[in-house]
C-alpha positions in Angstrom: 12.0 -63.5 5.0 11.7 -62.4 1.5 14.3 -61.7 -0.6 14.2 -58.5 -3.0 14.4 -58.7 -6.6 17.7 -56.9 -8.3 15.4 -54.2 -9.6 13.3 -53.4 -6.5 16.8 -53.6 -4.6 17.7 -51.1 -7.3 14.5 -49.0 -6.8 15.5 -48.8 -2.8 18.8 -47.7 -3.8 17.7 -45.2 -5.6 14.7 -44.2 -2.8 17.3 -44.3 -0.7 19.7 -41.8 -2.3 16.7 -39.2 -3.1 16.2 -39.5 0.4 19.3 -38.7 1.0 19.2 -35.9 -1.7 16.6 -34.1 0.0 17.7 -34.1 3.4 20.7 -32.1 1.9 19.2 -29.3 0.4 16.5 -28.5 3.3 18.8 -25.3 4.0 17.1 -23.7 0.4 13.4 -24.8 1.0 13.1 -23.2 4.3 10.6 -20.1 3.8 12.4 -16.8 3.7 12.1 -14.1 6.4 9.0 -12.2 6.4 9.8 -9.1 4.0 8.0 -5.8 4.5 6.6 -4.7 1.0 4.7 -1.7 2.1 6.7 1.2 1.5 7.3 -1.1 -2.2 3.7 -1.4 -2.9 1.7 1.8 -4.3 -0.6 3.6 -2.9 -4.5 3.9 -2.9 -4.0 6.9 -4.8 -1.5 5.9 -7.4 -3.3 2.4 -8.0 -6.5 4.7 -8.5 -5.2 7.3 -11.4 -3.2 4.4 -13.0 -6.8 2.9 -13.2 -8.7 6.4 -14.9 -5.7 6.6 -17.1 -6.4 3.1 -18.3 -10.0 3.7 -18.4 -9.5 7.0 -20.7 -7.6 5.3 -22.7 -10.1 2.8 -23.6 -13.3 4.8 -23.3 -11.8 8.0 -23.7 -13.0 9.7 -26.5 -16.9 8.8 -26.9 -17.6 10.9 -29.9 -17.0 8.4 -32.3 -19.1 6.3 -31.1 -22.0 5.5 -32.7 -23.3 2.4 -30.6 -25.9 3.7 -27.9 -24.5 0.6 -25.6 -20.6 1.5 -26.5 -21.9 5.2 -25.4 -23.3 4.0 -22.2 -20.6 1.7 -21.6 -18.3 4.7 -22.0 -20.3 6.8 -19.4 -20.5 4.2 -17.1 -16.4 3.4 -17.2 -15.5 7.0 -16.7 -17.6 7.8 -13.9 -16.3 4.8 -12.5 -12.8 5.7 -12.7 -14.0 9.4 -11.4 -15.7 7.6 -8.4 -12.3 5.5 -8.0 -10.1 8.5 -8.4 -11.7 10.5 -5.7 -12.6 7.5 -3.5 -8.8 7.7 -3.2 -8.0 11.2 -2.8 -10.5 11.5 -0.3 -8.6 8.7 1.8 -5.4 10.6 0.5 -6.2 13.8 2.7 -7.9 11.9 6.0 -4.4 10.1 6.2 -3.0 13.6 6.8 
């Protein structure tokens, strides 16, 4: 038969209290019902337009670029943004 020291008894009491507190808040930990966010998400076309705008803002004016690498990078970014935009437009047209 083992007897607990006052410190061990206090720790055991704290554990019991924590367990009771945890059990009393079980309703707060339930996962929320699944939400259908598809109506709130932007379409592929909206995302493509946003990406294209960001790339144009970053790389649109390559006339001031004297570095050949920077000019090539700007050209590649603009080409990629146009490709993404056209793909989204094609998918949008095919869905209708």
